[in-house]
Structure formats: C-alpha cells, structure tokens
PAVO-212864 format. One record per residue: x, y, z of N, C-alpha, C, O in turn. Coordinates in pm, whole numbers, plus 50000, padded with zeros to 5 digits. Example, Ala and Ser with C-alpha at 12.3 -4.5 7.8 and 13.67 -1.06 7.14 Angstrom:
2
513194943150780512304955050780513204967050780514244966850846;512854977550708513674989450714512905000350787513415011450804;
END
This chain:
431
500714986949990499994997750021500915010049964500905015949856;501845011650103502655025150143503595032149997504035043449976;503615018049909504115023349847503495030749628503885031749512;502645032649698501625045349582501955052549532502435062249591;501885051949368502345070249325500825073949230500285068449134;500365091249349499325096749243499415105749323499855106049438;498805116249231499425133749180498965137149309498025129749336;499355148949444498835151349531497995163149464497795164749343;497465172349585496665185549547496815195149659496915190949774;496845205749637497215215849766495415228949712495075232649600;494845231349834493775237849737493635246849909493535242750024;493705261549842492625269349901491385269049905490725263949815;490715276150042489085273950049489065291850069489985299350102;488035294050044486955308450079485305302050110484775291150087;485015309850148483625309350227482775323150163483155334250127;481425316450168480115323350096479105324950148479075318850255;478135330850126476645327550197475795325650074475595334749993;475215310850061474145306449968472885300150062472835298250184;471935297849961470645300150021470545290950133469675294050215;471195280550157471255271650285472095274950393472475265550462;472575289450432473415293950482474535295850443474635298650323;476005295050541477435298150456477825281750448477725272950534;478255281250324479085271350270480195267250275480795277950268;481035258950283482585259750205482605258150095482185247550050;483115268050008482865272349876484145278449837484685285049926;484635277849743484555267249617486055276849566486645270149481;486495284849583487345290649552488765285149563489575287649652;488895278549476489725269949534491305262349421490915254849331;491945263149425492905259849336493755247949373494215246249486;493935240549278494465224749263495845225549221495985226649100;496895225349290498345223249165498595210849216498075206649319;499595202949127499635188149054501275189749113502095198649090;501415175349212502615173549206503125156649184502445147149223;503955155749139503915139149137504365134749283505255140849343;503725123949335503465121049480504925117749546505895115649473;504975117449642506645109449687506535099249817506205101049934;507045085049727506595077049834506995075149948506325069050032;508315080649972508435080650129507565087650234507435083450349;506965099150184505915101250231504655095450245503935100850330;504045082650163503145072650118503705063450283503125060150387;504785062450242505215050150404505085057250490504815050650590;505145070050515505325077850643504135078250687503985073950802;503115082550627501195084350602501275069250672500685067450778;501935059950616501085044950716502015041250830501675032550911;502885046050838503395041650967502835050851060502805046751177;502315063851035501715071951149500065062751120500145052651191;499355062751080498235055751059498105043651182497165042151260;499725033551167499645025551235499865030251379499305023151462;500605041851431500505047651521499305051751634499005050551753;498855057751505497345065751565496155057151570495135060951628;496225046751516495155040451488495555025451621495705024551742;495575013951472496504996951603497004996651470497065003251366;497604976851565498584973451525497774965751399498334964651291;496514960851419495854958351355495544963251188495324956451087;495624976651208494934983651080496464976251006496294969250906;497624977751047498574974550974498764959550974499794956250916;498104950351020497374936551037497324935550898498184932350816;495844939650886494894941450756495064945750674494514938550590;495564954850620496284957350526497854949250454498204949950336;498354944250531499154932850498498434919050409498724911750314;497574920750484496814911450469496074911150307495814901550234;495884924350288495134928550139495874927050052495534922049945;497594932850088498424929650014499144916549948499664917049837;499114905850019499104895350009498094886149962498314874249942;496534894249939495414886049833496024892149740496474883249667;496494907949675496744911849598497664902449486497664899849365;498564898949627499674894349531499864876549477500684869849414;498634874749542498014861449575497844851649435498084839849412;497184865649336496774860949183495334868749142494954879049196;494704862649049493844871748946492244872249105492024864249195;491454886849063490574889049110489294886149050489364888348930;488494883349074487344879948962486654893048941485874891748846;486614908749004486034917348998487084928648900486504938048845;488184927548887489454932248772490114921948711489674910448712;491494926148640492134919248608493574913948669494534921548680;493594905048695495244897948715495964908748756496044919148690;496634906448884498024914948874499394905548893499474895048957;500044909748846501554903948857501654901849051501014908749132;502554891349082502784886749229503704899349276504794901149223;503204908049380503904914449452505274905849561505184896649642;506444913849515507894906449570507604905149734507664914649812;507364895349760507814888649924508814893649963508834889350078;509764900349951510954902950068510394914050080510144917550195;509924925449941509814937549930508694942150020508634953650064;507534929850056506144933050125506994935550278507124944850358;507454922450264507884916950435508684924450446508944918550551;509664935250441510324942050504509364960050504509234966850606;509044962450422507914973150429507054969950551507154977750645;506144958550564505084958850670506044955250778505764962250875;506954947950802507604943750924508284960950985508234963951105;508794969150893509324979150945508194986051005507994988051124;507384989850892506114994950989505764993051118505485001551203;505784979951128505334970451277506404978051362505974985251452;507584977451345508594977551459508654993751453509234998051552;508285002351380508095016051422506555017151536506135025551616;506285008951507504495011351612505115009351712505155018351796;505994993051740506184992851874507205001151942507604999252057;507735014651825508985020751891507945034751940508485042952015;506195038051889505895044551935506895057551906507425065051988;506975057351756507415067351665508745070951664509125078051571;509475067651745510815069551747511935065851666512495054951668;512345079951567513285073351465512815075051344513575073951248;511615077651329510345073451243510885078251107510535072151005;511555086651101512185090350966513125084450892513165081950771;514395081451038515505076550979514875056250914515165048450823;513995056651028513745040650955512955038050825513005027650760;512195049650796511655050550615512235052350520512245045550418;513165068350561514105063150498515305052650465516305057150409;515255042650488515515030350457515425027450388516205025150297;513515025250410513085019850262512625030150163511475028050124;513165040050114513045048750006513395036649888512605029049832;514735037649875514795027149743513925016749703513525017249586;513345002749809512774997449789510715002749715509844998949637;511035013749819509115021349776509645028849622508715036249592;510395029549548510645041149432510575025549345509775026449252;511095014449354510635006849257509524993649261509444985449170;508654993249391507294988849373506804994149245507275003549180;505684985749214504664997849136503354999649172502654991249229;503045009949140501645015549179500575007649155499915006749259;500165002549081498924993248983498894983449159497794982949214;499794978349214499304966449292498474973449384497364969349417;499134987049440498904995649551497525002249547496895002149653;497105006449467495965015349432495125011049487494725018649576;494124993549472492974992949514492784991749623491664992649673;494074988749701494054993149890494215003349914494015004150035;494595017549859494815031649881493435029749886493065026149997;492445031149795491335032649780490575028049866489945037649912;490215016849922489795007649976490605015050158489625015950232;491425018150208491625020450305491405036850334491805042950434;490615042550214490175054950220488785053550261488205058050360;488345045850155486735040850182486495040250328485655047050387;487125033550369486645030950543487415041350706486895043250816;488765045950652488825052850739489225067950642490225073950681;488715072050559489155078850470488875097250532489435106250470;487935100950665487615109150702488325110050790488785121350805;488825098050904490015101951006491595103350898492615107950949;491585100350801492885107950736493265117450709494375122250729;491915123650633492095137250612492185150250725492785160950734;491065141450817491575152650945492785152951025493245162151092;493315138951001495175142551105496145143350969497325139550968;495525148150871496455152950790497575142250691498375145050602;497075125450773497735120550638497965117650542496985117150468;499225114150481499515114350350498975101850281499265099850163;498155092850354497465083850260496325092150212495985088750099;495505103850272493745103850209494555107350039495695110350003;493035104349960493305108749852492665114749827491435114049825;493795126849781492745140949701492035143649581492485139049476;491035150049581490335148849431491135153149341492035161449357;490835147749247492025145249128490985145749043489825147349080;491455143948897490295138748766491765135448673492795142048657;491335122948624492315114548550491545110748476490315110348476;492695106148378492635095048220493715083048197494915085648189;493345073748191494225064248183495385062448304496545058248296;494405068448447494875062848543496375072148586497345069948658;495995081648512497205094948563496455102948540495605103648452;496875113448665496085125848725496225138048622497335143148608;495345141948565495425154248488495825165948556495335169148665;496775173048492496885189248540495605203448480495225207848371;495435205348575493745214948538494605227148446494265238348481;495555227048345495965236648337496005232548124495995221748065;496075250848057495595243547895496325239447837496225230447753;497625247847886499155240647810499155224547826499565218647726;498765216547937499045205248036497835198447968498325189647898;496435198447954495345189847862495155195347767493945195847746;495915201747668496135204647539496615194147534495855185247496;498285189647573499165177147568498575163847622498905153447566;497975163547698497315152347796495875148447682495375137347669;495535158247627494305149647542494535156447442494005167547437;495185153047354495365156047191493965159847157493595171447139;492865144447143491875144247055490375150147171489325144247143;490295157747255489345165847306488565168647229488865173747122;486925165147279485865168847198485615173247267486135171047377;484375185147246483345195547327482695188847417482425195647516;482195173247423481495165647481482265160747556483195153547520;481945164947710483055157647796482225152047920481335158847972;482565139347966481985128848039482365131848122483255139548087;482345131348247482735126248368482345114548488481295114648552;483415105048502482795092948583483585094948712484725098748737;482605091048782482525097248937482225077849014481165072048992;483135072349081482935059249174482315060549305481975069849378;482295047649308481515045049439482375043449534483575044649508;481975040749655482695039049781483575026449821483155014949836;484965031049837485855022349848486545016449722487135005649717;486395023749637487005020349456487625031949397487845042449457;487865029849287488555038749260488865039949080488805029049024;489155051048996488395054648837489385039348846488405032348820;490175032048857490245023248767489155007348771489474996448723;487945010648839487065001948895486004998048751485334988348718;486275010248698485235016648563485375004448474484375000948411;486684996448461487244989948372486614978248453486874978048573;485774968048399485414954248452485054948048332484594951548223;485474935548396485024920448245485784925148153485594917048062;486744935248101486924945347988485704950847939485454948747820;485044956247996484294967547910484244983048088484144982948211;484384993347971484355005948058483545015947985483935021947884;482375017448044481305025048019481705037747943481035042447851;482975043647995483525057147958484125053247802483895060747707;484545046447793485235038047660484465041547583484715049347490;483275035747611482705028747503481605039947452481125041247340;481415046447554480295058947521481485069047399481065073947294;482725070047440483395079847343483715077147196484095083947101;483345062547222483575050347112482035056247027481815059246910;481205056147151479635054447007479245064847048478035062647054;479465081347104478795092547111479605101647099479055112647091;481185102047091481955110547097482465121947202483035132847191;481895113047326482535122347434483765115747472484125104147450;484565128647555485795123847619485615120647744485075127647829;486075109647759486035103847947487075111648039488295112448027;486185117248137487475123548251486975110848401485845106148413;488295107648506487265098748562487735105048699488935105648726;486685109948792486915109748853488185102149026488065089949034;488785105849094489185093849189489345108549293489875119349269;488515102949433488865108649540488605096649668488835084549666;487985106149787488395099649883487135093549968486865098350078;486665086849935484735083749953484655082750095483735089250144;485595074350201485615079850343485435095150402485305099550516;485505102150253484855120850390483375116650322483005107350249;482665128950385481735130850403481235135650274481845145350229;479875129450175479605133150094479335146550032479355150149914;479125151850126478795166350107480085174750071480085185250005;481455166950137482595172850139483465166950003484535172049971;482915156849935483645157549835482755162549713483155165149599;481505163249761481115169349652481405186349634481025191149527;481845192649702482535200649686483985203849624484365213749561;484685191849665486185194549566485275193049433485115202449356;484685180449413484665173949287483825187349209483975188549088;482905197849285482715208449175483925220749147483835227749047;485145222749253485945225549231486805222949161487525231349108;486935205549142487945206049020487345202948887488045197548801;486265205348866485335205948750485645217148735486185217748624;485635228848792485325242548738486585248448710486575259748662;488295239448746489455238548706489525233548533490085239348439;488775221148533488525218348429487695220048321487995215848209;486425227348351485845233148229486625244348185486655246248064;487475254548285488235267848264489185262148171489265269748074;490115249648154491365251348092490995238247980491815229347960;490095238547934489365231147818490075232547718490275244147682;490675221547641491275221247516490495225847408491275229647322;489345227247373488405235447298486895238447359486355234747463;486555244947275485095249547323484245238847402484275227147363;483455242847519482915233747576481795230347561481055238447618;480805215647472479525224247451479135220647567478845229447647;479035205147611478255201347733479165192147804480285188247770;478255188547945478935181948030477595165748094476465165848142;478425156448062477255144848110478545139348234479745137548217;477775137948346478285127248434477635116148514476805117348604;478075107348472477935092148513478255086648614479375081748609;477455084948749477875086148895477405070048941476215066748948;478435061548969478045047949003477835045049116478965042549158;476825042849238476835036849389476735055649419476085064349360;477835056449554477925065849593478485074349548478715083749624;479105075449370479455087049245478145097049235478295109149219;476645089949247475455095549231475075106249347474245115349360;476025101049418475525112549543476075125149544475525136049558;477805120449521478685131049502478365139249399478085150849428;478335135449271477405144749135476465150649227476765162449213;475685150649298474265157349320474575167049418474015178049426;475885161149527476185170649598476955179949522477075191349568;477495177249417478865187849415477785195949300478285207149283;476595194749223475295205349164475115212049232475455223849223;474505206949327474165218749447475315228249509474875238149568;476755226849505477765230249611478045241049426478625251749442;477745238549318478415248049196477225257049213477565267349270;476115256849187474945265449251474825272249302474305282649262;475435269749470475775280749553476815290649533476915301849583;477825282949425478655293049419479055299149277480015304649224;478005295849251478085300649123479175295848952479445302248851;479405284948989480795277348883480105276548756478915273448753;480605278648678480755283248517479945269048486478995268248408;480445259448552480695243448454478955240648491478565232548406;477875244148578476895240748652476275242648496475645234648427;476575251648477475455258648341475795248048170475065246048073;477385243048205477095238548070476225218748099475855210748013;476215218048225475465200948274474475197148161473675205448117;474555183348111473295179248032472815173248078471645175348110;473595160648110472725152648172473495144648301474705142548306;472355140248417473195129548488472555117648513471355117448542;473395105348503473145091548487473635083948633474845082348646;472965080348715473155072248881472555057748817471465055648764;473805047548845473715038148821474195031348999475275031749058;472645024849048472525023149176472975026149287473395020149386;472705043949230472535050449342472085052249476470995057849467;472425050049621471205052849713470615060349726470495061049848;469805070949664469415082349707469285084549862469885091449944;467965073249869467535071950011468265066650079468125068350200;469305058550032469965050050138469695035050130468985031650035;470215024150223470615007050186470215009950382470395018250471;469594997050360469284994550508470754981750622470884977250736;471644981550460472574977050504473334982450576474204978350653;472884994850541474065004650640473805004550830474635008950910;473045001150851472535008050982473514998351075473995001851182;473664987951024474324979151129475864974951109476574965951154;475994983651039477584982950913477464967950830478474962650783;476294962850820476434952150692476294953850579476074945250494;476514975250552476584978850429478264976950379478664973550268;479244980950526480494977250443481084960650483482184956750443;480204952350562480654939250540480444934550410481274927650351;478944939350342479134934350208479834942450088480044937149979;480134953850114481024961649999482454954450056482834947049965;483004954050122484334948450106484464929550133485424921850142;482994927650138483864915950137483234912149976482724900949969;483224919649861482764913749719484364914949671484704908349572;485244922349731486204917749613487844909249724487984914649833;488354903649708489094898649795490784914149802491674914449888;490694919749735491504932649796490664935849908491384937250007;489814937049928488994944450042488534938450136488164945250231;488394921850145487504915950251488544917450345487984915250453;489564919550365489754918350545489244934150636489184937450755;489014939750526489074953550586487344952750678486734960350754;487084938250612485354943850627485044936250802483894934750841;486354931850896486054931051048486134945051101485784945851219;486494955951048486514971151081485024980051083484884992051107;484014970251051482944976551014482304986051068481544994451018;482894983151246482364992951350482805001451354482315009951428;484005004551279484335020551292484055028051123485085033651086;483135028751042483335025150944483385045150938483425053851025;483365045350780483855059550790482355071450793481245067450830;482585084750751482245094550757480805093150634479605095750632;481855087350541481035085250384480085075350348479205075050262;480655063950470479665049450452479035056850561478955068450521;478665056250652477145061850716476295070650684475125071150722;477185082250572476115089450471475085082350408474025087450371;475455068350393475205061450266473945056150390472885052750338;473985055350496471825051850528470825057050515469775050950537;470865071050471469785081950399470295081050324469975069950281;471295086650234471695096050128472135106450163472035115450080;472675109350269473015123950319473895131850152474825127150088;473285141650134474045146650028475275162550068476425164950033;474365169750149474435183350254474545183950398473775179550484;475955191750414476615190950545475155192750640475115185950743;473975201350612473125197550715472185189050728471215190150803;472465178850647472225159150692472855156150761472595145050808;473675160950799474515156250943475395160751007476135152451060;475655173451026476225179151125475655181951209474455182451183;476005185151345475015183651418474545169151525474175170051642;474655159851467474705146351470475245134951500476225132851428;474975124151596475935113551633475585104751452474525101351401;476605104151416476155095251259476145075351294476075066151212;476225075051394476085062251468474475058751507473675049551519;474575067351512473025066051611472125061351513472385062151393;470685054651573469725051151493468535061251500468405063651620;467615068251433466975076451443465785077551311465545066651260;465285085451272464615090451201465775101651070466665109951092;465215096850951465805100350872465845119250836464965126150785;467255123250889466975136250915466665145950798465905155350824;467095144950690466935148150535466655161350554466365164550669;466665172350446465845181350401466195177850266467375175950235;464825176450145464665178249994465665181250008466215187450099;466195175149871466895183449797466585181049634466855169449603;466215186849554465795183349430466965177649316468185177849333;466145171949184467475169249107468045182049049467295191749047;469415183448995469335193648973468355200348856467855193148770;468115216148863467235225948784467795219348604468755211748592;467315222148536467885222248384468415206548334467975203548223;469025199248379469455185048356468845174248379468235172548485;468905163348265467915155048222468825144848351470015142448371;467705141648409468535131548524467845117848450466755116848392;468765108848472468545091748489469005082948615469905086148693;468255071648620467845066248726468145050748661467445048248563;469075040448701469335025548661468905022548818469315030448903;468125011748857468235001548938468514987948919467964982748822;469264980448994469514966948961468624956949059468124963649150;468384946749064467424934849119468044921349089468244918548971;468274915349155468644896649128467774891149102468024880249051;466334894549117465384891649060465894887948906466894892148847;464824878148859464914870448725464184882548622464604886648514;463184885748684461794890348629461244902948683461964907948771;460044910248650458934917848753458454905848828458414893648818;458104915348907457394909749068456594922149142456504934349130;456044911449225455414926749313456634932149375457084942649328;457174927149465458144936849543459264929149533459524918449588;460024936949445461964937649391462564936849490462494945849573;463494923249513464804930449615465954938549523466224939849404;466264941249600467574954249563468894945349474468774933249457;469654949949441471074947749415471944940049528473124937349510;471204936749648472164932449731472624942749822472884941849942;472684953249739473224966249826471964981849853471584989949938;471844979049759471204995449747468924988549724468954977749666;468204990649738466814987649725466474992649603466875004149587;465774987049495465424997649401464595009749449464925021549436;463605005749498462955021549531464265030049568464215038449477;465365033249639466325038349707466915043549585467275055249575;467015034649488468125037649339467135044649236467545049049128;466195045049265464885052249166464845063649221464375071749140;465125068949329464825078049403463065079949455462485089649504;462645067949423461425068549552461335071049673462515070849709;460675073549769460525078349918459225076049948458325080849878;458995068750053457735073250122457155083350166455935085150162;458215093150226457475108850238457465115150068458515118750015;456345115650007456385123049877457295137949866457685141549755;457575145849985458155150949942459505152149935460055162949914;460255138949957461315134049910461835128649823463025125849808;460895126649753461115117249661461595127249480461085137549434;462795117549420463405126049313462515122249224462025111049209;462295133149158461355133048993461665129248897461145134048796;462805117148885462635115548779461755105848662461285094448675;461745112848572460825110548438460315098848405460905092748315;459195092948463459165077448412459965072748327460775064348364;459945077148192461325070848096462175076348075462655079347966;462745080448257464485084048342464555071148379465665066748349;463845062848432463925054048489463995038548397463555037048283;464845025348504465285016148401465525008848563465735013248677;465364995948503465374982948621466114977848572465804977648453;467524970048598467594963348556468054947348638468994946948717;467184934348600466894922948621468144911248617468924909148525;468064904448744469224895248731470364897548732471274892748664;470354911548880472484910448818472524924348982471934934649013;473274918149022474414928449169474454941049157474104946249052;474774946549234475654962149252476744962349188477234973649186;477524952249117478614960549076478484955448907479034962948826;478044947648872477584941748749476844954648680476994955548558;476064964548744475924977548660477274981048560477054981248439;478134982748588479194986748569480114979348430481034984048364;479454966948420480034958548269478564953548188478594949448072;477564954448253476244943248185475754955848036475504967848031;475814943247925475634950047843474124958447836474094970447811;472994951247859471644958247851472104971247964471964981647900;472554974148096472664984148154473324996148011472805006947982;474124992047966475115001447853473955004247782474045016347759;472885000147733472324999347615471815010547620471765019347535;471185009847789469755016847791470575036847819470225048547803;471495030847857472555045447870472985051347731473135063447712;473165042247643473375049147491472215052347471472105064547477;471065046247444469655053047436469725072247491470055083447454;469285066447575469185078747653469645089747615468905098347566;471475092147637472475098547567472045098447465471855110447445;471705093247376471545090547151470105102647171469975112047093;469305100547263468085111247267468225120747332467235128047339;469325124647399469005130847484469965144747378469765156647402;470645141447299471675148947161471165148647055471745153446957;469865142347045469655149046923468335158046930467985164746833;
END
C-alpha cells in the first residue's frame, strides 16, 4: 500500500453565503505534483501509530491477497515481491512498537524499495483504506488521504490549458465525467473488459474523464471538492466546451448531486454546461444494510482486495454512514451522532434543475414481480429516488428510469443491457 504513486493537490478555500446558509466553497486552486513515495510510507506508519497495529495487519493481509492471483472483479495483478512486502510491513510494525521513535530514519531506509514497487498493486488498497478510514486520514493530515483529482488512463490531469492540450489531443466538446463508488477508484470502471466511459467515447464522441476521491469523507465534502476541480477542468478545456454529462455509480451519484448543489451556491460556470446526469445503483435514500455496519461487510467482502477490512465495520467512515439515508448536504449530518439510529434527518434536495437526470436500479430478481429485491446493496426504490414521504421523492421522469433484472450492484458497471439503456438515453438527449 505505502508505495503507491499518485498526484497530490493543495487547495485554498473561501466562504460565501448561499441559500442554505454559509457554505464552504469553492474558490479553490488545485496544484498537482508527483507523489513522494517516502511520504506514503510515513503516512502508513502514522496510521499504524495513531490507530492500532491491527490496521497494519489488515493492510498486509490485503497486500498478500493482491499478490496471490487474479481477482474476479478486475484484471489479474502480478505477484508482489515477498521480500519487499515483508520488509515494508515489518518495518511499519517495528515503528509502531517504538511509538514513533526514529520514524524518519527507519522510513528513509525503505525509500529505494518504495521507488521500485509498482503503483498498480497498491492503488486498490489505497482506495479501500480511504473508503474505510478516509475521514480520519483527512482530519489528521495523513499522506495516505486521497486528494480529489481528475484522471485519464490512471494518471492525474494537470488542470491547466497547456497541460490539458498535451494530455488530451483528441478532446471533443462533449465531456463525460465518471464518478466511482465507495472504496473504489477510477480503475474500477474497467470491469470484465468493459468501460462505460470508453464505450460512450466510441459511440457518442464523449471525452471521458474519471474522478478519483477519498470516499471516506462526507459526501458533501467530496461534492464541494468535485465541483471545484470541475470548474478548473472546464476553464482549461482545450476546445470549446459544448456540454457535460456525469455518470455516477453508487456513492458517485450522490457525490455528483452534491457537486451540482455546491456549484449552484458558488455560481460556478461548469454547472450551466451540465446536460445529463446518469446514476447507476445510487442509494439516493440510503440502504438498510448500512445501519448495522452490514453495508461495509457486504461492500468490502465482494473483493479479495478489500475483504480483510470487513472486520472494521464498526468504525466505518463518514462516507459510509452518509449512505444510511443518502446524505448529500452538510446539514444532513452536522450536529448529529452519525452512528445513532433515528429518523431520516434530511431536508429536500431536488434533482439539479435544467439537467436530464436518469436512474438505473438493479435487482437480483430475474423478472418483474410485486416486490423486487435490490441489488444486494441498494433497494430498487432508493436507486430510483422513490420515498415513502412524497416531499423527499426525486422526480426522475418515468422514461428516465430503468430496472436491470438478474444482476448485482457491481454488474451495473459491465452489463450490456445497462450500457444499451444509457446509450439510448444519451443518444436521445443529443438529438
């Protein structure tokens, strides 16, 4: 985990008044630079010291899982070198027992090894660590906290005109932003050889850009950060920008809705370019599994990369607990015990005005019936925005809703029928 390479970001924030009171927005400038591997190792050791040795045990178990062979949810990964892995994790445990004594000296000795370890094996682990503990990592300034960034081909984009022209020589005026779900990364959109973003680029001429963010933070915090980087992206886009579409899977749909609200409050320019929002299995009104931590057990158990973290469900992150009811605004969670059971505390937040909004729900049922089960994680009604309280129901038009039968939550990322539905919707919106 600790030898991952990704691009960091530094941000400045301003405050302004919005219609829901004072909001944290968005006058933010992101500057990117190559990630320092030694700082990643330093962050991992701090996590071990500030949390427990058990966290390191779990991370090592995940790393061994990655090294052991192919995963059903993604492409196989090459075996990680045993001596490198053992030395890194052994050193972290040693640092933990010393309670931080001589941390820098110990980690400096690992720098050459960190520089030679591939990032690809570490990134799924980093995404899961952030999904489970990302709010803690961010609050404590831990270097393992993922900064919100926009990527293509697994590389962070520098959001400046000249850099984007070089990175995106074939950019079109149609931008597609893909926002991943909890405990996942931008690489998760490629499943079983299919990537919705690449397919929509081929069939409809979109330029796909992939968000990568700390899914353990509150959804409202990630919404503000996504709104900020989209403003920079739109301002630096290398050709005239005609329209934007957002595709969000699971939590990604909630983050996208939150970003739209933040952009409206701040008066950001990209919001006026947003034409389409497609949500795949997004828990707009939450998921019952979260309430006892079962959401995390299920979500982390679906992948061998993340399964060892399922035992940590009782210390689940703010991002996970936001999915109890589908919190997308600060006021949905502020001043409340996020682990306490109780009624749905949310105020109404409509779908973004002037945007064609679509929702796809999945069900494990093979055919229509009176009461459909969900996709193993998100109930059908929640994914379609339907709520027992009419004022909380999201008004997706009837012909902008679809139910995919006989599949689970992650199959929404690769199922041909799901893609055909999205292609029909977006083709119609384009005409």
